[in-house]
C-alpha positions in Angstrom: -0.9 -29.3 -24.1 -0.8 -26.9 -21.2 -0.9 -28.3 -17.5 -0.6 -26.6 -14.3 1.6 -27.7 -11.3 2.2 -26.5 -7.9 5.4 -24.3 -8.3 8.5 -24.5 -5.8 10.8 -21.9 -4.4 13.4 -23.2 -6.8 11.3 -22.0 -9.7 11.8 -18.2 -8.5 14.8 -17.7 -10.8 13.2 -18.6 -13.8 10.0 -16.4 -13.0 12.1 -13.5 -12.3 13.9 -14.1 -15.7 10.5 -14.3 -17.4 9.4 -11.1 -15.6 12.2 -9.1 -16.8 11.8 -9.9 -20.2 11.2 -6.6 -22.4 8.1 -8.1 -23.8 6.7 -8.4 -20.2 7.8 -5.6 -18.5 5.5 -3.3 -20.6 2.6 -5.1 -18.6 3.8 -5.9 -15.3 6.0 -4.4 -12.5 8.5 -7.5 -11.9 9.0 -8.9 -8.4 12.5 -8.9 -6.8 13.7 -12.3 -5.6 12.9 -11.4 -2.1 9.5 -10.0 -3.0 8.6 -13.6 -4.7 9.9 -15.4 -1.7 7.9 -13.3 0.6 4.7 -13.8 -1.3 5.7 -17.3 -2.1 5.7 -17.9 1.8 2.1 -16.6 2.3 0.0 -19.5 2.9 -3.0 -17.6 1.3 -1.0 -17.5 -2.2 -0.5 -20.3 -4.5 2.2 -20.0 -7.4 1.4 -22.5 -10.2 3.9 -23.4 -13.1 2.5 -23.4 -16.4 4.0 -26.4 -18.3 3.9 -26.7 -22.3 5.1 -29.8 -23.9 6.9 -30.8 -20.8 8.8 -27.2 -20.7 8.4 -24.4 -17.9 6.4 -21.9 -19.9 5.3 -19.6 -17.3 3.6 -19.1 -14.0 0.4 -18.0 -12.3 -0.1 -16.4 -9.0 -3.2 -16.9 -7.0 -4.4 -15.4 -3.8 -7.4 -17.2 -2.1 -9.6 -15.4 0.4 -9.9 -16.6 4.1 -13.5 -17.9 3.3 -12.1 -20.3 0.8 -14.8 -19.4 -1.7 -13.1 -17.0 -4.1 -9.4 -16.5 -5.3 -7.6 -13.5 -6.9 -6.1 -14.0 -10.1 -3.1 -12.0 -9.4 -0.5 -12.4 -12.1 0.1 -14.6 -15.3 3.4 -14.6 -17.0 4.1 -16.6 -20.2 7.7 -16.7 -21.8 6.4 -17.1 -25.4 4.0 -14.7 -26.3 1.4 -14.9 -29.2 1.2 -18.7 -29.0 -1.9 -19.2 -27.3 -0.1 -20.6 -24.1 -1.6 -18.0 -21.8 -5.2 -18.6 -22.7 -5.0 -22.1 -22.4 -3.3 -21.6 -18.9 -6.3 -19.5 -17.9 -8.8 -22.1 -18.8 -6.7 -24.6 -17.0 -6.6 -22.2 -13.9 -10.5 -21.7 -14.0 -10.7 -25.5 -13.9 -8.2 -25.7 -11.2 -10.4 -23.3 -8.9 -13.4 -24.8 -9.4 
């Protein structure tokens, strides 16, 4: 079962490894550690860990508008592609945003 948790700055090295995976770099431009730290410190941005079977399986980045009524779904990175974890994480993220 997939669940979401608020990520911490200590998760950044894992996130960087996931982003630099060859099967991920075809879809996103990976951020550097300093870029992640800068984005992470923005109070309007929220990093969420994707947890699957008690394991760190990926992450989501959300950016909230100042009005508090909408959120931008910026990024999802999942370590194991083709397993359905990403789809479950997106459903969980939709519930989280509501």
